[in-house]
N, C-alpha and C positions, 0 to 999 in steps of 0.2 A: 295748407301744409305741402311741403315739398317732398314728393315721393322719392325723388332721387337721393335726398339727404337721409331719409328714413332707410332706404335700401343700403346706402353706404354704411350707416351706423349698424344695421343688421349684419352686414358682411364683416364689419370690424369685430362685433361681438362674437360672431361665429368663428372667426379666425382665432380670437383670444381663447374661446372655449376649446378649440382643437389643440392649441398650444398647451393650455393647462392640462388637458387630457393626456397629451403625449408626455409631458413632464411627469405627471402622476404615474403613467404606465412605466416609464423609465425607472422611476424610484422603486416601484413594485417589483420590476424585473431584477433590479440590483439586490433588493432584499430577498427575493426568492432564490437567486443564485447563491447568496451567502448562506441561506438556510439549507439548501441542497448540499453545498460544500461541507457545512458543519455536520449534517446528517451522514454524509458519506464518510467523513473522517471518524465520526463516532462509531459507525458500523465497522469500519476497518479496525479501529483500536479495540473494540469489543471482541472482534474475531481473534485478534492476537492475544488479548488478555484471557479469553476463554481457553485457548490452547495452553498458554503459560500457566494458568492456575491448575489445570489438570496435571501438567508435567511437574510443577513445583510441589503440588500437594501429594504426589505419589512417588515415594522414593524409588520404587522399581522402575517407573517410567523415566525419572531423572537419570537413573543409572543406565537405562537403555539408550537414551539420547547421548549421554556422555560417551559411553563405550562405542555406540554406533557411529557417532561422528568421527571418532578416532579410527575405527576399523569395523566396518559392517560385518566382516568375516568372523568377528569374535562373538557375534550374537547367535543365540539358538534360533531354530526355525520360527518359533512363536514370537520371539523378540524381534526378529527381522520383519515380521508382518506388522507388529506394533510400531517399530521404527519407521517403516515405510508409510504407514498411515499418519503418523505424526508429521513426517516430512511433507506428505501430501497436503496436510492441513495448513502448514506454514506456506507452502508453495502456492496453494489456492489463494491465500491472502495476498501474496506478492503478485500473483497473476491478476487478481482483481485490481490492485493498485496500478499495475502496468497498463491494463485496459483503460482505466480511468485517465491515466496520463496520456495515452495515445489518442483518446477522444477529446482531450483538452479540458477535462474536469478536474485534473490534479496538476498543480503548478510544477514546473521543472525542479524548483528548489526543494519542494517537498518530496517529489519522486526520487530525486538523487539521494536523499538520506536513506529512504527505504531500500533503494536499489543497492547502495553500498553495503548496507547491513545484510541484505539477501545474498549478495555476491560473496561476502565474507562467510556467511553461514554455509552456503552450498559449496564453498571451496574446501570445506573440511574433507579430509581423505575419505571418510566413510560415507559422505554424501554424494561423492562423484558417481558411484554406481547407480544411485537413485536417478540422478540426472541423465545418465546414459540410457537407462531403461524406461524412462518416462518422457518420450518425445512429444507428448501433448504440450509440454511447456517449452518447446524448442525456441519459439519466438522470445519468450522471457529470458531464457538462458543466453541467447544472442545479445539481447539488450544489456544483460548484467555484465557481459564481458567488458563493457565500457566503464564499469564502476568498480573494478577490482583494484582497490587502492589500500590494501592493508587493513588494519584493525580500526573499526569504528565503534564496536561494542564488545564488551567482555561477557561472553555467554557462560563462562565458568568451566568450559571444557578443560580436562586435565592438561592436555598438551598446550592449549592456549594460555592457561594460567602460567605454565612454566616459561612460555615464550614471553609473556608480559613481564615476568620477573627479570628476565635477561635484559629487557629494555630499560629497567629502572636502575 
């Protein structure tokens, strides 16, 4: 028996095994990345939906958001607290998306949609004082400046509905 031939065959089998293992690991990493992205997206959408359901199912909160976005000065002291916490909930979601985008976990095409909507929402006259008073999110606000490009979503705010009717 030729030991050199057996050694060569052993090295070839070892190299093939390493190659198969690397291909398997690459497939597993791709599947894991897709699973993490899906989980992140689900988490984000659940966060937004949780806030939206609370606001939509409570006429008082819907009224506070509507009036607050138009002019936060029109709210009572308690309504101002509620309005600020609702804005903080939304902004926390946008902040999470911004951080995921900056870390490379959210594609630019997806981030830009959320960023345009956030910029539109926070551009409402009553939301500007919140942004000025909550510097925690200043990096986010700076990023959103790039995405101010008009209406991407109809939130149903009184002034926004009137503006949309003018465009039609």
